[in-house]
C-alpha angles and dihedrals in degrees: 000000000000089000092054094247116146108248126222112185142161126252098258124136110271097025097065091046093052098045096036106172096338099090142045108262120200130184116277112258094019102119091171092057090047091053094046092050093049091048091049089054090054093046102042107055095177092057091045090050091053091051090049094052097046093045092051091048090050092051093049093046097044112018108029117115090251093053095046091048091051091049091049092050090049090055092045091051092049091052093048091050092057 
């Protein structure tokens, strides 16, 4: 995601939460669906570009160093208040 590569993943806990709506999610265990989704990313450059842009934006907003530091500080502040 951070490298602006279109993501194709399976619907397992953890993966879906990380990618949200910035990736193509296929059913677990469905190799054909995985292959079709990957092929579609290669064939449809406009869709792949949209996935790249949304994934990168999600990484910057949620997983960048600045974002992680701010979230950690929010937790620390909440603990100190109570």
